[in-house]
N, C-alpha and C positions, 0 to 999 in steps of 0.2 A: 418429406423432405424431398428435395428436388433430384438428389442423387444419391447413389449408394454411399455408406460410409467404409471406406477402404481400410482393412485390418489384418494385422499377422497375429497368429496363435502361436503360444508357446507351451508346450505340454510334453511330457517323457512317456506319459502312456499311451501308446499306440492305439487302443481300444477308445479311450477317451477323444484323443485326437480325431479319429472316424467320426465319432458320435457328434464332436461339435463342427467339424466340416458340414456334416450332413444337415444338421441345424440351421449353420449361418448359409449354406448355400441356398436352402429352401427360403430363406427370408428375402424380403421386399427391401429389407433396412440396411443390409451388410454385404459386403463381397470380401471374400479371403484373398487376399494379395499374396501370401506363402505362410507356410507352417516350419516349426521348429521343435524340436525333441531337447534343447538344449538352450541355456541362458546366453553361452559363450556364441553358439551360433545366430542366435537372435540379433545380439548387441554387433556382431560383425557386420550382420545384413543391415542394420538401422546407420553403420557410419555412411551409407551411400542410399539409403532409401528413407522416404518421408511418408509412411501410412498415415492415416487418419487417428488411427487407434490401435493400441497395442492391448491382446488380452493375455495374460499369462497366468499359468498354475503356480501355486505360492511354493510347493514341495517338490523337490527334485531329488534323485539319487544321492547318497552320501550326505544325506541330511542338509543338503544345500537349500536353503530358503531364499526366493526370490527377493523378501523385502530386507533381508540382509544385506543385499546386492543393489538396493533400489537407486543408490547414488548413480550407479553407471547408466541408468536409463535416461534418455535424453529430456530434458525439462519442458521442450516445448511439443511433445506428442503425450496425448493423454494415455494413461495406463489404467487398466483395471485388472485386479488380481481376483483370481478364483482358486476355491478348494473345496474338496469333497468332505475335510476335515475341521469343523468349526471352530476347535482350538487355535488352528494356525490363523483363522480370520481374527479372531480376537487378539492373538498374539501381535498381528501386523498393526495394528492401530497405532502405536507410538511411533513407528517407522512412518508409515504412509501419511501420518498428518503434517510431517517433515518434509514432503515431497509435492511441491503444488500441482504435477502433473496425474497425480494419482485421484481418480474420479470417484473411487469406491472398491469394494470387494463384495462377491457375488459366490453363493454354496453352488458347488456342482453337485449332479448335473445341470447344464443350463438347460431351459426350456423356452419354447416359445414366449411364455409370460415374462420369463427373465430377460429375454432380448430386449423385449420392450420396456423392463427398468434399465438396462444397459442403454438403450437410447436415450432414455430421460435423463440419466447420469452424463452422458456424452453431450447433449443439448444444452443443460445446465452449465458445465463445463464451459462450453463456447460460450455463452452469454457472460458468465463471469470474465472471462477473458476478455470481451469486448466491453464490458463496464471498467474493467481495470485498466484496459487500454486508455478510455476516454479520461477517467479520472488521473492516470499517469499524464497524459497530454496536458490536462487542464494544470496540475500541479507543475509541470514543468513550465508553463506559460507563465504561471504566478512568480516562480522565480526569477524567469527572465525579466519579467517586469519591474519587480524589486529592485533588481540590478542596475535597469536601464532607466527607469523614471526616477527622477530628482525633484527635490524640494528646494526652492531657496529659503535658507536661514541666515541667520546674522551672528558675527562676530562684534563686540565691542572694543574700541579702540581706547587708549588712554585718554583721549580727548573727547570719548564718550559718543564719538560718531560710529555709524554701522557699517561692517563690511559684509557685503552677500556672499554667501557662498553655497555652491550646489551639491547636495549631499544624495547620493542614492537612496531610496527608502530602505533598501535590505540592511541599512546601518543605522536605522533607528531604532532605539531601545523603546524610550517612551516621552510622552509629553504630559507637562502637567501646568495650571496657571501659576502665573509670576505676576504678582501685583505690582512690583517695582516697575517693570517695564509695561504693565498693564496689557499683556501678552501672555506668551507662553515660554518655558524653558523646555529645550528639547534637548534630551540625552542620546548620544550617538556613539556607534562602537569606534574605539581607536581614538576618543577625544576625552580628555581629562576634565574639561571644563564644558558645562552645556551649552548649546548655542540658543539664540532666543528667536522669537517671532512677534515683534510688537504689533499692540492693536490688532490681535487676531485671538477669536474664541475658541474653545474645545470644539464645538460643533462645526466651525469653517474649516478647522486643519483636518478633520475627520472626513469631510465632504471633499475637501481635495484629494487628499491620499486615496478614500475610496473610489474615487474617480477615474485615478492613475492605475491603481493597483488594488482592484477589488478582493477583499476577502483576506487582508493581509495583517489589518488591523482591527482591535477590539476598542469602542468608546467605553469608557467607565463612567457612565452618568456625566457629572460636570467635573470628575474628578481627575480625567486626564485620558489619554490614549496609550495603548500598549499593541507594540509590533508582535504578532503571535511567533515570528521565527526568531526572537531574542528575549521572550519573557516567557514566565511561567507563574504558579503561584506557590505559595509559602503555606499551602492547606487551603483555606477558604478567605482569609481577611485580606492577604495583599497580593498585588502583581510585583514582582521581581524580577531582576534579570536570570537569564540562563545561566549566561556565564559568570562564575564567582567571580572573575575580576572586577565584573561593575556592579556585585551585589554589596552595596553599602546600605547603610540604615537608613540614608537620606533617599537614596535611590529606589523608590517604592512608592505604589498607588494602592491608597486603602481602597476595598470593594465595600460598598454599600451593600448592607446586608441584604437588601431586597433584590441583590444583582448577584449574591454570591455563587449561587446554585448554577444559574444560567452561564456566568463565566466558567465557572470552573468545567462545566458541560463542553462550552466552544471550546476552551483549550485542549480537553481531552480528544474531542474530535478533531481537531487540526493536528495533534500529536500524531494520532492514529492515521490520518491522511499522509504524513510525512514519513513514517513507519513504512507503509505500503510502498509511497513512492521509491523509498530507498530499496527495496526488496524488490519490487516491479512484477516478479512473479510471486502471486497471491498465493497465501495458503486458504484452504476452504474448509468449511465445517461439514462433517457427515456425521 
């Protein structure tokens, strides 16, 4: 790395702290900014300082365990837990998996080899952050496009004339062929009746939507188009609205058997993307 990783150490054992400082100071990878013998002192320091990394022992006097207070640590500074007792490392997993900033757990005593492991954990964390940040930006742009970009749909008047209406793509639920108008019926949020698009095919509408807001809709063969924001599946056979208000028997698109697995997977991936976007700080797997 181009510069050392600035870190703080937390451990109540004076001998363990001296040993850690020594091994960190001899390393070309890390620089120890400060050290603390209690969690409270470290948390006070972190209110006004922003190290690259926190390394903390798991067990402190009075049976105080770091992972029981893990929510108090900053969400945006990576934290590595260390312990000389494997049982505590195992017990910490249910807690640390809920804290996005925890990059892993290591056994004491730390060695030069374990410092390399720590470096790898830190680098992978930073890479995940960068990837997550890019995904967050892409999904945010998707939401913005869906709200800003509009389709020209039509209402029919009593005299059968057509009135154009501009509707945001975010309000689209699904579209399906309408033989009566030789075009499409387009169902949207907050509208009890579908709009129509005369003389338009599924392929033409999908191309228009995908050019305005790529990735927001799925084309289900010749059966229709589904907005991933507002639809899901009832298993494998049909696309249905997410909101039960619109989930009528008529408002569904049958999925051809050959497409069922692919469409279910596409919806699963989109749902995961939205979930990650809502969390923003992502959980990791170790």
